[in-house]
Wavefront OBJ file of the C-alpha trace (Angstrom):
o trace
v -0.214 0.108 -0.228
v 1.257 3.447 -0.473
v 0.018 7.070 0.249
v -1.171 9.736 -2.095
v -0.077 12.875 -1.868
v -3.669 13.941 -0.531
v -3.445 10.800 1.980
v -5.362 8.566 0.346
v -4.333 4.794 -0.293
v -4.878 4.089 -3.941
v -5.483 0.231 -3.734
v -8.171 0.663 -1.208
v -9.643 3.458 -2.707
v -12.949 2.521 -3.830
v -14.217 3.373 -7.426
v -14.440 7.889 -8.344
v -17.637 8.189 -9.840
v -20.064 11.452 -10.694
v -21.160 11.555 -7.006
v -17.331 11.210 -6.112
v -16.470 14.894 -4.168
v -13.320 16.801 -6.174
v -11.689 16.966 -2.696
v -10.846 13.210 -3.220
v -8.951 13.493 -6.111
v -8.173 16.862 -6.508
v -4.617 17.167 -4.768
v -3.452 13.749 -5.958
v -0.838 14.386 -8.608
v -1.357 11.068 -10.940
v -5.329 12.516 -11.153
v -4.451 16.303 -11.292
v -2.664 15.418 -14.985
v -6.085 13.749 -16.057
v -8.069 16.283 -14.698
v -5.829 19.323 -16.692
v -6.155 16.739 -19.848
v -9.593 17.471 -20.200
v -9.023 20.873 -19.245
v -10.849 20.757 -15.323
v -11.676 24.826 -14.558
v -10.906 24.195 -11.269
v -6.970 23.136 -11.627
v -7.083 27.054 -12.813
v -9.334 28.667 -10.183
v -8.607 30.408 -7.267
v -11.334 29.572 -5.269
v -10.893 25.502 -5.555
v -9.487 24.750 -2.553
v -12.221 26.613 -1.062
v -14.976 24.808 -2.926
v -13.597 21.469 -3.449
v -15.220 20.249 -1.021
v -18.412 20.658 -1.852
v -18.196 19.970 -6.263
v -19.310 16.813 -7.109
v -17.175 15.979 -10.035
v -20.238 15.005 -12.171
v -21.723 17.874 -11.592
v -18.652 19.988 -12.581
v -18.347 18.148 -15.667
v -21.546 19.395 -16.938
v -21.563 22.653 -16.406
v -18.423 22.831 -18.702
v -19.107 20.007 -21.277
v -16.253 17.951 -20.289
v -17.018 13.828 -21.292
v -17.500 12.349 -17.876
v -17.951 8.658 -18.975
v -13.636 9.424 -20.355
v -12.654 11.243 -17.455
v -14.206 8.570 -14.984
v -12.175 5.592 -16.808
v -8.955 7.310 -16.982
v -9.195 8.314 -13.231
v -10.332 4.420 -11.785
v -7.774 3.263 -14.509
v -4.895 5.076 -11.747
v -6.926 3.443 -9.113
v -6.999 -0.365 -10.842
v -3.013 0.478 -11.328
l 1 2 3 4 5 6 7 8 9 10 11 12 13 14 15 16 17 18 19 20 21 22 23 24 25 26 27 28 29 30 31 32 33 34 35 36 37 38 39 40 41 42 43 44 45 46 47 48 49 50 51 52 53 54 55 56 57 58 59 60 61 62 63 64 65 66 67 68 69 70 71 72 73 74 75 76 77 78 79 80 81
């Protein structure tokens, strides 16, 4: 087992869904790279550190037209490794 930068044990983490809070993936570099690939707006938002606990990944995807199915598939592939 290993801890992520955010203190999560990736191999114990449940599947990431549209209901997953953004705070659960926001600070982990492996996840952050995937979020950046999809131009996730929260990465450059100065208010993100205050908002991530209340934001769900699926809601942000809908607001900004991000393909949530592809994003979630890539995020979950990180957990499986």
